[in-house]
C-alpha positions in Angstrom: 12.9 7.7 -9.1 10.8 6.3 -6.2 9.3 2.8 -6.6 7.3 0.5 -4.4 9.3 -1.2 -1.7 8.7 -4.4 0.1 7.8 -4.5 3.8 7.5 -7.5 6.2 6.1 -8.4 9.6 9.6 -7.6 10.9 10.0 -4.2 9.2 6.4 -2.9 9.1 6.7 -0.7 12.2 9.8 1.0 11.0 8.8 1.2 7.4 5.2 2.3 7.8 4.1 3.2 11.3 7.1 5.4 12.1 7.3 7.1 8.7 7.0 10.9 8.5 5.1 10.7 5.2 1.7 9.2 4.5 2.3 5.5 3.5 0.2 3.4 1.1 0.6 -0.3 1.9 -0.6 -2.8 -0.8 -1.5 -6.1 0.8 -1.1 -8.6 -2.0 -0.1 -12.2 -2.9 1.7 -13.8 -5.8 -1.3 -15.9 -6.9 -3.7 -12.9 -6.9 -4.6 -11.7 -10.4 -6.0 -8.3 -9.4 -3.0 -7.7 -7.3 -0.7 -8.3 -10.3 -3.0 -6.0 -12.4 -2.7 -3.1 -10.0 1.1 -3.5 -9.4 2.2 -1.4 -12.4 -0.3 1.4 -11.4 1.2 1.5 -7.9 4.7 1.7 -9.4 3.6 4.7 -11.5 2.0 6.4 -8.5 5.1 5.8 -6.4 7.4 7.2 -9.2 5.2 10.3 -9.7 4.4 11.1 -6.0 7.4 9.7 -4.1 8.0 13.0 -2.5 4.5 13.0 -0.9 3.7 9.4 -0.2 5.7 6.2 0.1 4.3 3.0 -1.4 5.1 -0.4 0.3 3.9 -3.9 -0.7 3.3 -6.6 1.9 3.0 -10.2 0.7 0.1 -11.6 2.9 1.2 -15.2 2.4 4.7 -14.4 3.7 3.6 -12.0 6.4 0.4 -13.3 8.1 0.9 -11.4 11.4 0.6 -7.9 10.0 -2.3 -9.0 7.6 -4.2 -10.4 10.6 -3.5 -7.4 12.8 -5.1 -5.1 10.3 -8.0 -7.5 9.4 -7.0 -8.0 5.8 -9.4 -10.7 4.5 -9.5 -9.9 0.8 -6.7 -8.7 -1.5 -5.7 -6.4 -3.0 -6.4 -4.2 0.0 -4.5 -0.9 0.2 -4.3 1.0 3.5 -3.1 4.5 3.9 -1.2 5.1 7.1 -0.5 8.5 8.6 1.2 9.0 12.0 0.9 5.2 12.6 -2.8 5.0 12.0 -5.0 3.7 9.2 -6.6 6.8 7.7 -8.0 5.2 4.5 -8.7 1.7 3.2 -9.2 0.9 -0.5 -10.3 -2.6 -1.4 -9.9 -4.1 -4.9 -8.1 -3.3 -8.1 -9.2 -0.2 -9.9 -8.1 2.0 -12.9 -5.3 4.5 -12.2 -7.6 7.6 -12.4 -10.0 6.2 -9.8 -7.1 5.2 -7.5 -5.5 8.7 -7.9 -8.9 10.2 -6.8 -8.9 8.0 -3.7 -5.4 9.1 -2.9 -6.0 12.8 -3.7 -6.0 13.9 0.0 -2.5 12.5 0.5 -0.8 13.5 -2.8 -2.7 16.7 -3.5 
């Protein structure tokens, strides 16, 4: 069963930008309540749709370079990457049905 995976400044290019599948990256931090609230929803989405989309988590406190590169100023922010490009940005925690609607183009 697929689950969310960690990525870092060092592994982001290989994990995300060079991935053949669409990739959802959750920019989060340990102290962020909404980030913790959405984490189980992202686990469920990863488990149910792992064949269509990969879900990575990037801790913004531990990986400031990637966060700065993509202009992440508030968390949780989730970017969907396809072919190395940001194709969708979702800001803030939301209920699972709403998040699934946002991801519909990528998970069908």
